C-alpha positions in Angstrom: 33.2 1.8 61.5 29.7 0.1 61.9 27.6 0.5 58.6 24.0 2.5 59.0 22.1 -0.6 59.1 24.0 -2.3 61.1 23.6 0.8 63.8 20.1 0.4 63.2 20.2 -2.8 64.3 22.1 -3.0 67.3 20.1 0.3 68.5 16.9 -0.7 68.0 18.2 -3.8 69.8 20.4 -2.9 72.5 19.9 0.7 73.4 23.0 2.3 72.6 26.4 2.0 70.6 29.8 2.8 70.8 31.9 4.6 68.0 35.4 4.9 68.8 38.0 7.1 67.7 35.1 8.4 65.6 36.0 12.1 66.6 39.7 14.2 65.8 41.8 15.1 69.2 41.9 19.0 68.2 38.5 18.7 68.3 37.8 17.2 71.3 40.8 20.0 72.9 38.7 23.0 71.6 35.0 21.9 72.6 36.9 21.2 76.2 38.1 24.7 76.8 35.1 26.2 75.9 32.8 23.8 78.2 35.1 24.2 80.8 34.4 28.0 81.4 31.0 27.0 81.0 30.9 24.4 83.6 32.8 26.9 85.3 30.0 29.3 85.5 26.9 26.8 86.1 28.6 25.6 89.4 29.4 29.1 91.3 25.3 29.0 90.7 25.5 25.1 92.1 26.8 23.9 94.9 25.4 20.9 96.0 28.1 18.1 96.4 26.0 15.6 95.9 25.8 16.9 92.5 27.0 14.7 89.3 26.0 17.2 86.2 25.8 20.7 85.1 23.1 21.9 82.9 22.4 24.2 80.1 26.3 24.8 79.0 24.8 27.0 75.8 22.7 29.0 78.2 24.2 33.0 77.6 23.8 32.6 81.1 27.3 30.1 81.7 28.7 31.0 78.1 28.2 34.8 77.3 31.1 35.5 74.7 28.5 35.0 71.2 32.2 33.2 69.7 32.3 30.9 71.9 28.6 29.6 71.9 28.4 29.4 68.0 31.6 27.4 67.7 29.7 25.0 70.4 26.7 25.1 68.5 29.0 24.4 65.0 29.8 21.5 66.9 26.5 20.1 67.8 25.3 21.1 64.5 28.3 19.2 62.8 27.9 16.7 59.8 29.1 13.8 61.2 26.8 14.2 65.0 23.6 14.9 62.2 24.2 12.0 60.4 23.9 9.8 63.3 20.7 11.9 64.2 19.7 10.6 60.8 20.2 6.5 62.5 18.2 7.4 65.2 15.1 9.5 64.2 12.9 8.2 61.5 11.6 12.1 60.9 12.3 15.1 62.7 15.0 15.5 65.2 15.6 18.5 67.0 18.1 20.0 70.5 17.0 19.3 74.1 19.5 19.7 76.0 23.4 19.7 76.7 25.1 18.7 80.0 28.6 18.2 81.7 28.9 14.5 83.6 31.4 14.8 86.4 32.4 13.4 90.0 30.4 14.5 93.1 32.1 16.4 95.7 31.1 14.3 98.4 32.6 11.2 98.1 30.1 9.1 100.1 27.8 9.9 97.0 26.9 6.6 95.0 26.1 5.8 91.4 22.0 5.0 90.8 19.9 3.6 88.5 17.7 5.4 87.3 15.7 6.2 84.1 15.4 9.8 83.0 11.6 10.0 82.8 11.5 9.4 86.3 11.9 13.2 87.0 9.7 14.3 84.7 7.1 14.5 88.0 4.3 12.6 85.8 2.5 8.7 87.0 4.5 5.5 86.1 1.6 4.5 84.3 2.1 7.7 81.8 5.5 7.1 81.9 5.1 3.5 80.2 3.4 5.1 77.7 6.4 7.8 77.5 8.8 5.2 76.4 7.3 4.0 73.6 6.4 7.0 72.1 9.5 9.6 72.7 12.6 8.8 72.1 15.4 11.0 74.2 18.9 10.4 73.4 22.5 11.3 74.4 25.0 11.6 72.8 27.9 11.6 75.3 31.3 12.9 74.4 33.8 12.0 76.7 36.4 15.2 76.5 38.8 13.3 79.9 38.9 9.6 80.3 35.6 8.1 81.7 35.0 5.1 83.9 31.8 4.8 81.8 28.1 4.1 82.3 26.1 1.1 83.4 23.6 -0.2 81.3 20.9 -2.7 80.9 20.6 -3.6 77.2 17.4 -3.6 75.8 15.6 -2.4 78.8 14.1 0.8 76.8 11.7 -0.5 75.0 10.3 -1.9 77.9 9.5 -1.6 81.7 11.2 -2.9 84.8 11.6 -6.5 86.2 10.5 -6.8 89.8 13.9 -6.8 91.2 15.0 -3.8 88.7 12.1 -1.5 89.6 12.7 -2.5 93.8 16.4 -1.2 93.0 15.8 1.7 91.4 13.0 3.1 93.6 14.7 1.6 96.7 11.6 -0.2 97.5 12.2 -2.7 100.4 15.3 -2.5 101.5 17.1 -2.3 98.7 19.5 0.7 97.4 19.6 2.3 93.9 23.0 1.1 94.0 23.0 -2.5 94.2 24.3 -4.6 91.2 21.1 -5.5 88.5 21.2 -8.6 86.4 22.4 -8.1 82.9 24.0 -5.3 83.4 27.4 -3.8 81.9 29.5 -1.6 82.1 30.6 0.6 78.7 33.7 2.8 79.4 35.0 5.4 76.3 37.8 7.6 76.0 38.2 11.3 74.4 37.8 10.9 70.6 34.8 8.2 71.5 31.1 8.7 70.7 28.6 6.4 73.0 24.8 6.5 72.1 22.2 6.0 74.5 18.5 5.9 74.9 17.2 8.0 78.4 14.7 5.6 78.5 17.1 2.8 79.7 18.3 1.4 82.5 21.2 3.1 83.6 24.1 5.0 85.9 27.2 6.4 86.0 30.6 5.2 87.4 32.7 7.9 89.2 35.9 8.1 89.2 39.4 9.6 86.7 38.7 13.0 85.9 35.7 12.5 84.8 34.2 15.3 82.6 32.3 14.3 79.9 29.8 16.4 77.6 25.8 15.1 77.0 24.3 16.4 73.6 20.5 15.5 74.1 18.2 15.3 70.8 14.7 15.0 70.8 11.7 13.3 68.5 9.4 16.8 69.8 11.0 20.4 70.4 11.7 21.8 73.3 9.2 24.2 75.2 9.3 27.9 74.4 9.4 28.0 78.1 12.5 26.5 78.0 14.3 28.6 75.7 13.1 32.0 77.2 13.9 30.9 80.8 17.7 29.3 79.9 17.8 31.5 76.3 20.2 28.3 75.1 19.1 27.8 71.5 22.0 30.0 69.5 21.0 34.0 68.4 20.7 33.8 65.0 21.8 37.0 64.1 25.3 36.1 65.4 25.3 32.6 64.0 26.3 31.2 60.7 23.8 28.0 61.3 22.2 27.2 57.6 18.6 26.8 57.6 19.1 23.2 57.9 20.4 23.1 60.8 18.5 26.2 62.4 14.9 23.6 61.8 16.6 21.0 65.0 16.1 24.6 66.8 12.4 25.1 66.1 10.4 25.3 69.8 7.2 24.0 70.4 
């Protein structure tokens, strides 16, 4: 495994890193069983054939069993994951959300280039400021062999070139699944940890039995309204999390 200083340099320059065989296989099997249930409940409420991911899987709506929820939170706040967070964030960091990424039911659905913040509903000029201010990191944990993610290294700290913007936003005659210059595909397997910035230009790759778990961490707290809406934070009365772990779940 790379040293902390090497990971810091890699993440600063490229916006991602891949740690092979980071988690024991039995750990992955345990959380996979829980997430199968949560994702199944989510899909009962969301039948869009173009859907490629579920969200808020720690919500009591999708995971009502408190023991299973607590087990998932213990994984999310495990020492191994927190040590990576300390590399990424110079000060405090916060839990935001969880997602499962899968293949769309609609076979005509194509992977598409995007930056996560383009879906915030804010002007482009504000988006340009946000990538320099806000830190949002995906911790992707494949539960099945994943074909991977296409990313443009270094794009997390700069804005699009003209070609990238035209493709991402489908301007002119461009489509958002076109090849982008300097893009690379990074496949990953169960046991791996793939960490990447949500600000990167990226797109998924569909195929195989794609079923990957994402934990999102940020340098800003989740809003109280969202926590109340989804109830995706731990129930402290039944939780065995430590005070240090609880700090991740502060709400603004």
